[in-house]
All heavy atoms as a GROMACS GRO file, in nm:
protein
  395
    1MET      N    1   5.929  -4.821   7.966
    1MET     CA    2   5.901  -4.963   7.940
    1MET      C    3   6.016  -5.014   7.855
    1MET      O    4   6.055  -5.130   7.867
    1MET     CB    5   5.772  -4.975   7.876
    1MET     CG    6   5.655  -4.956   7.976
    1MET     SD    7   5.495  -4.968   7.910
    1MET     CE    8   5.494  -5.102   7.794
    2ALA      N    9   6.058  -4.931   7.755
    2ALA     CA   10   6.155  -4.987   7.653
    2ALA      C   11   6.289  -5.015   7.724
    2ALA      O   12   6.363  -5.109   7.689
    2ALA     CB   13   6.179  -4.881   7.542
    3ALA      N   14   6.321  -4.937   7.837
    3ALA     CA   15   6.448  -4.958   7.904
    3ALA      C   16   6.443  -5.099   7.978
    3ALA      O   17   6.551  -5.152   8.002
    3ALA     CB   18   6.464  -4.852   8.007
    4HIS      N   19   6.326  -5.153   8.002
    4HIS     CA   20   6.309  -5.278   8.067
    4HIS      C   21   6.274  -5.392   7.971
    4HIS      O   22   6.247  -5.512   8.013
    4HIS     CB   23   6.201  -5.270   8.169
    4HIS     CG   24   6.234  -5.168   8.278
    4HIS    ND1   25   6.325  -5.188   8.376
    4HIS    CD2   26   6.183  -5.051   8.302
    4HIS    CE1   27   6.329  -5.083   8.458
    4HIS    NE2   28   6.242  -4.994   8.409
    5GLY      N   29   6.285  -5.372   7.842
    5GLY     CA   30   6.258  -5.467   7.739
    5GLY      C   31   6.107  -5.503   7.730
    5GLY      O   32   6.071  -5.613   7.694
    6LEU      N   33   6.020  -5.406   7.754
    6LEU     CA   34   5.873  -5.422   7.745
    6LEU      C   35   5.811  -5.334   7.640
    6LEU      O   36   5.872  -5.234   7.608
    6LEU     CB   37   5.807  -5.396   7.879
    6LEU     CG   38   5.854  -5.482   8.001
    6LEU    CD1   39   5.791  -5.425   8.125
    6LEU    CD2   40   5.814  -5.624   7.977
    7ARG      N   41   5.696  -5.375   7.594
    7ARG     CA   42   5.626  -5.291   7.500
    7ARG      C   43   5.474  -5.308   7.533
    7ARG      O   44   5.433  -5.409   7.578
    7ARG     CB   45   5.657  -5.324   7.356
    7ARG     CG   46   5.611  -5.458   7.305
    7ARG     CD   47   5.640  -5.476   7.166
    7ARG     NE   48   5.630  -5.618   7.134
    7ARG     CZ   49   5.686  -5.680   7.032
    7ARG    NH1   50   5.754  -5.605   6.949
    7ARG    NH2   51   5.668  -5.807   7.016
    8ASP      N   52   5.400  -5.207   7.486
    8ASP     CA   53   5.258  -5.207   7.509
    8ASP      C   54   5.182  -5.216   7.373
    8ASP      O   55   5.204  -5.119   7.295
    8ASP     CB   56   5.220  -5.087   7.594
    8ASP     CG   57   5.057  -5.089   7.625
    8ASP    OD1   58   4.989  -5.185   7.594
    8ASP    OD2   59   5.018  -4.998   7.693
    9MET      N   60   5.115  -5.316   7.349
    9MET     CA   61   5.048  -5.332   7.227
    9MET      C   62   4.896  -5.310   7.236
    9MET      O   63   4.822  -5.361   7.157
    9MET     CB   64   5.076  -5.475   7.174
    9MET     CG   65   5.219  -5.508   7.139
    9MET     SD   66   5.291  -5.398   7.023
    9MET     CE   67   5.221  -5.448   6.874
   10GLY      N   68   4.855  -5.239   7.336
   10GLY     CA   69   4.716  -5.209   7.355
   10GLY      C   70   4.644  -5.308   7.454
   10GLY      O   71   4.538  -5.279   7.506
   11GLU      N   72   4.698  -5.419   7.475
   11GLU     CA   73   4.634  -5.518   7.562
   11GLU      C   74   4.726  -5.542   7.688
   11GLU      O   75   4.718  -5.653   7.746
   11GLU     CB   76   4.614  -5.648   7.486
   11GLU     CG   77   4.521  -5.633   7.368
   11GLU     CD   78   4.499  -5.763   7.294
   11GLU    OE1   79   4.553  -5.858   7.332
   11GLU    OE2   80   4.429  -5.754   7.184
   12GLY      N   81   4.808  -5.447   7.719
   12GLY     CA   82   4.894  -5.455   7.832
   12GLY      C   83   5.039  -5.475   7.793
   12GLY      O   84   5.072  -5.492   7.675
   13SER      N   85   5.129  -5.474   7.891
   13SER     CA   86   5.273  -5.487   7.864
   13SER      C   87   5.307  -5.632   7.824
   13SER      O   88   5.256  -5.727   7.880
   13SER     CB   89   5.356  -5.444   7.979
   13SER     OG   90   5.323  -5.312   8.018
   14GLU      N   91   5.397  -5.640   7.733
   14GLU     CA   92   5.455  -5.776   7.699
   14GLU      C   93   5.602  -5.777   7.692
   14GLU      O   94   5.665  -5.665   7.652
   14GLU     CB   95   5.390  -5.835   7.571
   14GLU     CG   96   5.442  -5.768   7.453
   14GLU     CD   97   5.384  -5.827   7.317
   14GLU    OE1   98   5.261  -5.861   7.313
   14GLU    OE2   99   5.471  -5.846   7.219
   15LYS      N  100   5.668  -5.877   7.729
   15LYS     CA  101   5.816  -5.888   7.720
   15LYS      C  102   5.852  -5.911   7.574
   15LYS      O  103   5.799  -5.993   7.507
   15LYS     CB  104   5.856  -6.014   7.805
   15LYS     CG  105   6.005  -6.027   7.819
   15LYS     CD  106   6.066  -5.941   7.933
   15LYS     CE  107   6.214  -5.977   7.946
   15LYS     NZ  108   6.289  -5.859   7.988
   16VAL      N  109   5.962  -5.836   7.532
   16VAL     CA  110   6.012  -5.853   7.392
   16VAL      C  111   6.122  -5.962   7.404
   16VAL      O  112   6.211  -5.951   7.482
   16VAL     CB  113   6.068  -5.714   7.347
   16VAL    CG1  114   6.133  -5.736   7.206
   16VAL    CG2  115   5.965  -5.616   7.350
   17ALA      N  116   6.112  -6.065   7.327
   17ALA     CA  117   6.208  -6.176   7.334
   17ALA      C  118   6.328  -6.154   7.239
   17ALA      O  119   6.437  -6.203   7.280
   17ALA     CB  120   6.136  -6.302   7.281
   18ASN      N  121   6.319  -6.076   7.137
   18ASN     CA  122   6.435  -6.061   7.039
   18ASN      C  123   6.528  -5.952   7.094
   18ASN      O  124   6.486  -5.840   7.109
   18ASN     CB  125   6.377  -6.022   6.909
   18ASN     CG  126   6.480  -6.016   6.797
   18ASN    OD1  127   6.597  -6.010   6.830
   18ASN    ND2  128   6.438  -6.000   6.684
   19PRO      N  129   6.651  -5.984   7.125
   19PRO     CA  130   6.744  -5.888   7.174
   19PRO      C  131   6.768  -5.770   7.078
   19PRO      O  132   6.795  -5.657   7.125
   19PRO     CB  133   6.876  -5.964   7.193
   19PRO     CG  134   6.834  -6.109   7.201
   19PRO     CD  135   6.709  -6.121   7.118
   20GLU      N  136   6.762  -5.792   6.946
   20GLU     CA  137   6.786  -5.689   6.846
   20GLU      C  138   6.665  -5.586   6.857
   20GLU      O  139   6.686  -5.467   6.845
   20GLU     CB  140   6.796  -5.750   6.712
   20GLU     CG  141   6.933  -5.826   6.690
   20GLU     CD  142   6.924  -5.901   6.556
   20GLU    OE1  143   6.828  -5.890   6.485
   20GLU    OE2  144   7.028  -5.963   6.532
   21GLU      N  145   6.552  -5.636   6.875
   21GLU     CA  146   6.430  -5.555   6.881
   21GLU      C  147   6.435  -5.476   7.018
   21GLU      O  148   6.393  -5.355   7.017
   21GLU     CB  149   6.301  -5.639   6.880
   21GLU     CG  150   6.178  -5.556   6.863
   21GLU     CD  151   6.060  -5.640   6.826
   21GLU    OE1  152   6.066  -5.752   6.815
   21GLU    OE2  153   5.947  -5.581   6.833
   22ILE      N  154   6.482  -5.543   7.118
   22ILE     CA  155   6.494  -5.464   7.249
   22ILE      C  156   6.595  -5.348   7.232
   22ILE      O  157   6.558  -5.232   7.284
   22ILE     CB  158   6.543  -5.562   7.362
   22ILE    CG1  159   6.439  -5.658   7.399
   22ILE    CG2  160   6.583  -5.479   7.484
   22ILE    CD1  161   6.485  -5.765   7.497
   23GLU      N  162   6.702  -5.370   7.162
   23GLU     CA  163   6.800  -5.260   7.141
   23GLU      C  164   6.739  -5.150   7.060
   23GLU      O  165   6.763  -5.032   7.081
   23GLU     CB  166   6.929  -5.311   7.083
   23GLU     CG  167   7.040  -5.212   7.074
   23GLU     CD  168   7.070  -5.138   7.206
   23GLU    OE1  169   7.069  -5.208   7.312
   23GLU    OE2  170   7.099  -5.025   7.211
   24ALA      N  171   6.660  -5.189   6.952
   24ALA     CA  172   6.596  -5.091   6.868
   24ALA      C  173   6.499  -5.006   6.946
   24ALA      O  174   6.486  -4.887   6.936
   24ALA     CB  175   6.519  -5.161   6.753
   25LEU      N  176   6.418  -5.070   7.032
   25LEU     CA  177   6.328  -4.999   7.124
   25LEU      C  178   6.400  -4.903   7.213
   25LEU      O  179   6.358  -4.790   7.235
   25LEU     CB  180   6.242  -5.098   7.210
   25LEU     CG  181   6.132  -5.173   7.135
   25LEU    CD1  182   6.079  -5.281   7.225
   25LEU    CD2  183   6.028  -5.075   7.088
   26ARG      N  184   6.512  -4.943   7.266
   26ARG     CA  185   6.594  -4.857   7.354
   26ARG      C  186   6.649  -4.740   7.283
   26ARG      O  187   6.650  -4.629   7.333
   26ARG     CB  188   6.708  -4.941   7.425
   26ARG     CG  189   6.655  -5.028   7.534
   26ARG     CD  190   6.760  -5.103   7.600
   26ARG     NE  191   6.702  -5.191   7.706
   26ARG     CZ  192   6.753  -5.305   7.751
   26ARG    NH1  193   6.876  -5.342   7.701
   26ARG    NH2  194   6.696  -5.376   7.843
   27ARG      N  195   6.698  -4.759   7.162
   27ARG     CA  196   6.750  -4.653   7.078
   27ARG      C  197   6.643  -4.552   7.045
   27ARG      O  198   6.656  -4.426   7.058
   27ARG     CB  199   6.804  -4.702   6.945
   27ARG     CG  200   6.948  -4.740   6.949
   27ARG     CD  201   7.012  -4.762   6.812
   27ARG     NE  202   6.926  -4.850   6.724
   27ARG     CZ  203   6.939  -4.980   6.717
   27ARG    NH1  204   7.025  -5.049   6.785
   27ARG    NH2  205   6.863  -5.045   6.630
   28LYS      N  206   6.518  -4.609   7.012
   28LYS     CA  207   6.412  -4.515   6.980
   28LYS      C  208   6.364  -4.434   7.110
   28LYS      O  209   6.340  -4.315   7.096
   28LYS     CB  210   6.289  -4.603   6.930
   28LYS     CG  211   6.183  -4.512   6.872
   28LYS     CD  212   6.072  -4.600   6.824
   28LYS     CE  213   6.096  -4.651   6.680
   28LYS     NZ  214   5.979  -4.726   6.626
   29ALA      N  215   6.377  -4.495   7.232
   29ALA     CA  216   6.336  -4.425   7.353
   29ALA      C  217   6.441  -4.322   7.381
   29ALA      O  218   6.402  -4.207   7.428
   29ALA     CB  219   6.324  -4.531   7.465
   30ARG      N  220   6.568  -4.348   7.365
   30ARG     CA  221   6.676  -4.251   7.390
   30ARG      C  222   6.657  -4.131   7.291
   30ARG      O  223   6.675  -4.018   7.329
   30ARG     CB  224   6.812  -4.312   7.374
   30ARG     CG  225   6.857  -4.395   7.494
   30ARG     CD  226   7.000  -4.431   7.490
   30ARG     NE  227   7.036  -4.508   7.377
   30ARG     CZ  228   7.044  -4.646   7.367
   30ARG    NH1  229   7.002  -4.713   7.476
   30ARG    NH2  230   7.076  -4.714   7.260
   31GLN      N  231   6.628  -4.163   7.165
   31GLN     CA  232   6.605  -4.053   7.070
   31GLN      C  233   6.491  -3.964   7.112
   31GLN      O  234   6.500  -3.838   7.098
   31GLN     CB  235   6.593  -4.109   6.931
   31GLN     CG  236   6.568  -4.001   6.820
   31GLN     CD  237   6.539  -4.069   6.686
   31GLN    OE1  238   6.519  -4.187   6.682
   31GLN    NE2  239   6.549  -3.984   6.584
   32MET      N  240   6.384  -4.024   7.148
   32MET     CA  241   6.265  -3.952   7.192
   32MET      C  242   6.292  -3.867   7.309
   32MET      O  243   6.255  -3.744   7.318
   32MET     CB  244   6.150  -4.044   7.220
   32MET     CG  245   6.017  -3.981   7.251
   32MET     SD  246   5.885  -4.081   7.282
   32MET     CE  247   5.863  -4.164   7.124
   33ASN      N  248   6.367  -3.918   7.413
   33ASN     CA  249   6.411  -3.838   7.522
   33ASN      C  250   6.494  -3.724   7.489
   33ASN      O  251   6.473  -3.609   7.541
   33ASN     CB  252   6.483  -3.926   7.628
   33ASN     CG  253   6.388  -4.019   7.693
   33ASN    OD1  254   6.275  -3.997   7.710
   33ASN    ND2  255   6.450  -4.128   7.750
   34ARG      N  256   6.589  -3.737   7.392
   34ARG     CA  257   6.678  -3.630   7.351
   34ARG      C  258   6.587  -3.523   7.278
   34ARG      O  259   6.611  -3.403   7.301
   34ARG     CB  260   6.783  -3.675   7.257
   34ARG     CG  261   6.899  -3.741   7.330
   34ARG     CD  262   7.021  -3.762   7.234
   34ARG     NE  263   6.994  -3.850   7.123
   34ARG     CZ  264   7.006  -3.987   7.124
   34ARG    NH1  265   7.052  -4.043   7.229
   34ARG    NH2  266   6.974  -4.052   7.013
   35LEU      N  267   6.506  -3.566   7.190
   35LEU     CA  268   6.415  -3.466   7.122
   35LEU      C  269   6.333  -3.389   7.216
   35LEU      O  270   6.303  -3.267   7.200
   35LEU     CB  271   6.329  -3.539   7.020
   35LEU     CG  272   6.413  -3.586   6.890
   35LEU    CD1  273   6.313  -3.672   6.804
   35LEU    CD2  274   6.464  -3.478   6.810
   36THR      N  275   6.278  -3.460   7.319
   36THR     CA  276   6.195  -3.392   7.417
   36THR      C  277   6.273  -3.286   7.500
   36THR      O  278   6.224  -3.178   7.517
   36THR     CB  279   6.133  -3.500   7.516
   36THR    OG1  280   6.055  -3.588   7.445
   36THR    CG2  281   6.045  -3.428   7.622
   37PHE      N  282   6.398  -3.324   7.538
   37PHE     CA  283   6.489  -3.235   7.602
   37PHE      C  284   6.506  -3.110   7.516
   37PHE      O  285   6.503  -2.994   7.565
   37PHE     CB  286   6.615  -3.304   7.645
   37PHE     CG  287   6.706  -3.201   7.701
   37PHE    CD1  288   6.700  -3.165   7.836
   37PHE    CD2  289   6.820  -3.157   7.632
   37PHE    CE1  290   6.785  -3.073   7.890
   37PHE    CE2  291   6.908  -3.060   7.688
   37PHE     CZ  292   6.887  -3.027   7.823
   38VAL      N  293   6.556  -3.129   7.391
   38VAL     CA  294   6.576  -3.019   7.298
   38VAL      C  295   6.455  -2.923   7.281
   38VAL      O  296   6.463  -2.804   7.291
   38VAL     CB  297   6.630  -3.061   7.166
   38VAL    CG1  298   6.631  -2.956   7.070
   38VAL    CG2  299   6.767  -3.130   7.186
   39ALA      N  300   6.345  -2.985   7.264
   39ALA     CA  301   6.216  -2.903   7.251
   39ALA      C  302   6.183  -2.830   7.372
   39ALA      O  303   6.142  -2.710   7.360
   39ALA     CB  304   6.100  -3.002   7.204
   40THR      N  305   6.201  -2.882   7.483
   40THR     CA  306   6.174  -2.820   7.616
   40THR      C  307   6.267  -2.704   7.634
   40THR      O  308   6.230  -2.596   7.672
   40THR     CB  309   6.180  -2.909   7.732
   40THR    OG1  310   6.091  -3.027   7.710
   40THR    CG2  311   6.150  -2.848   7.861
   41ALA      N  312   6.399  -2.731   7.608
   41ALA     CA  313   6.492  -2.622   7.625
   41ALA      C  314   6.467  -2.507   7.522
   41ALA      O  315   6.484  -2.394   7.568
   41ALA     CB  316   6.635  -2.683   7.604
   42LEU      N  317   6.440  -2.546   7.401
   42LEU     CA  318   6.409  -2.436   7.309
   42LEU      C  319   6.282  -2.354   7.343
   42LEU      O  320   6.284  -2.233   7.342
   42LEU     CB  321   6.390  -2.498   7.172
   42LEU     CG  322   6.356  -2.400   7.046
   42LEU    CD1  323   6.474  -2.307   7.029
   42LEU    CD2  324   6.337  -2.486   6.931
   43ALA      N  325   6.180  -2.420   7.385
   43ALA     CA  326   6.058  -2.354   7.429
   43ALA      C  327   6.083  -2.264   7.549
   43ALA      O  328   6.041  -2.150   7.552
   43ALA     CB  329   5.950  -2.453   7.465
   44THR      N  330   6.156  -2.308   7.647
   44THR     CA  331   6.202  -2.230   7.759
   44THR      C  332   6.275  -2.105   7.717
   44THR      O  333   6.259  -1.992   7.772
   44THR     CB  334   6.282  -2.308   7.861
   44THR    OG1  335   6.202  -2.427   7.905
   44THR    CG2  336   6.315  -2.236   7.983
   45ALA      N  337   6.379  -2.129   7.625
   45ALA     CA  338   6.458  -2.014   7.580
   45ALA      C  339   6.371  -1.907   7.508
   45ALA      O  340   6.385  -1.786   7.527
   45ALA     CB  341   6.567  -2.063   7.494
   46LEU      N  342   6.284  -1.949   7.429
   46LEU     CA  343   6.186  -1.865   7.358
   46LEU      C  344   6.104  -1.783   7.454
   46LEU      O  345   6.081  -1.660   7.431
   46LEU     CB  346   6.105  -1.934   7.254
   46LEU     CG  347   6.184  -1.989   7.134
   46LEU    CD1  348   6.100  -2.071   7.044
   46LEU    CD2  349   6.252  -1.877   7.050
   47ILE      N  350   6.059  -1.849   7.558
   47ILE     CA  351   5.970  -1.786   7.656
   47ILE      C  352   6.056  -1.680   7.728
   47ILE      O  353   6.008  -1.569   7.749
   47ILE     CB  354   5.908  -1.886   7.754
   47ILE    CG1  355   5.804  -1.959   7.679
   47ILE    CG2  356   5.847  -1.810   7.876
   47ILE    CD1  357   5.745  -2.075   7.752
   48VAL      N  358   6.176  -1.711   7.770
   48VAL     CA  359   6.262  -1.618   7.838
   48VAL      C  360   6.284  -1.496   7.747
   48VAL      O  361   6.285  -1.381   7.792
   48VAL     CB  362   6.396  -1.678   7.877
   48VAL    CG1  363   6.497  -1.581   7.927
   48VAL    CG2  364   6.360  -1.782   7.994
   49ILE      N  365   6.322  -1.521   7.625
   49ILE     CA  366   6.346  -1.410   7.518
   49ILE      C  367   6.225  -1.327   7.504
   49ILE      O  368   6.229  -1.199   7.500
   49ILE     CB  369   6.394  -1.470   7.386
   49ILE    CG1  370   6.539  -1.528   7.415
   49ILE    CG2  371   6.396  -1.365   7.285
   49ILE    CD1  372   6.590  -1.610   7.295
   50ALA      N  373   6.103  -1.387   7.499
   50ALA     CA  374   5.982  -1.312   7.473
   50ALA      C  375   5.946  -1.230   7.584
   50ALA      O  376   5.870  -1.127   7.568
   50ALA     CB  377   5.868  -1.412   7.442
   51THR      N  378   5.981  -1.260   7.708
   51THR     CA  379   5.940  -1.189   7.824
   51THR      C  380   6.032  -1.067   7.854
   51THR      O  381   6.003  -0.987   7.943
   51THR     CB  382   5.929  -1.272   7.950
   51THR    OG1  383   6.059  -1.337   7.976
   51THR    CG2  384   5.824  -1.382   7.931
   52ARG      N  385   6.137  -1.047   7.772
   52ARG     CA  386   6.223  -0.940   7.801
   52ARG      C  387   6.178  -0.818   7.737
   52ARG      O  388   6.116  -0.807   7.647
   52ARG     CB  389   6.366  -0.975   7.750
   52ARG     CG  390   6.427  -1.075   7.831
   52ARG     CD  391   6.563  -1.098   7.787
   52ARG     NE  392   6.632  -1.191   7.882
   52ARG     CZ  393   6.752  -1.206   7.895
   52ARG    NH1  394   6.841  -1.140   7.830
   52ARG    NH2  395   6.799  -1.299   7.981
   0.00000   0.00000   0.00000
């Protein structure tokens, strides 16, 4: 949703009008995606190591 300039405030999606806020949402979404990737890679590596 953040990539499309939308946010969910509990009552459905709404368009974000402020361009600075849209960019902040996109940065936060990219950071969350990176952290998810790192956590997944780490968990996978630990499982592989544990099964040896």
